[in-house]
N, C-alpha and C positions, 0 to 999 in steps of 0.2 A: 127117636130115643132121646129121652131127656137126661141129661148127665149133671149131677150136682157139681159143685165147685170144686168139692174135695176128690170127686172121681175124675175130673178134669187134670187136676193138678197130679194125679197118680199115674196117668197113662205115660207110655213110653214114647216121648216127642222125640222127632228126629228133625234134623237141619240138612240142608243139601250139603253135599262134600264141598263143593265151591262157593259155599256162602262167604261172604265177607268178613272180616273180623270186627267191622265196625259196629256189629250188632244188628243192623238193619236187615234182618231175615224172618221168614216165616218158618214156622215148624209144622210137621204132619204127624199125625198117627192115625192108628185104625182102632176103632171102638165098635165092636160088633159088626155091623153091615154099612158102617159110615166109616168116611174119612173126615177127620177133623183137622182144622187148620186154625193156627194162632199166630199173633204177632210175637217173635221170641222176646222182644223187649216189655211185654205187656203179659206176663204169664196169668194174672189174674183177671184180665180183660175178657172180652167177647171172643166167642170161637164161632167159625164158620163149619157147617155140618153139611156132607154132599154124600149122596148114595154112593157106594162103590162103584157101580155101573157108569153113573155120569162122570166120576172122577177118571175112570180108565178112558172113556170117550175123550174128556179134556185133553189127557195126557196124550193119547193117540194124535189128536188134531194139532197139539203143540209141536209134537215131533214132526208131523208133517208139515210145519210152517204155515197153518192155517191162519196163525194170529200175528204173523210176521207183516210188519208195516215198513215199506221202503219210502222214503222221502227223497226226494230230489232237490 
């Protein structure tokens, strides 16, 4: 799905509830069957688009600790 810049700007963007107040955050939104991600400090910049199923798998794996790195 191709989105124009105007369409991207009109989407209902959300930040995480625990996002820092320093502005270093990502924002996500839903557009049709895609999850769209952008840098909150650069709303006119590039966006990443993921199929909803892939995003759900990513979130599941993150919740399960699959991407946790422990360093000694």
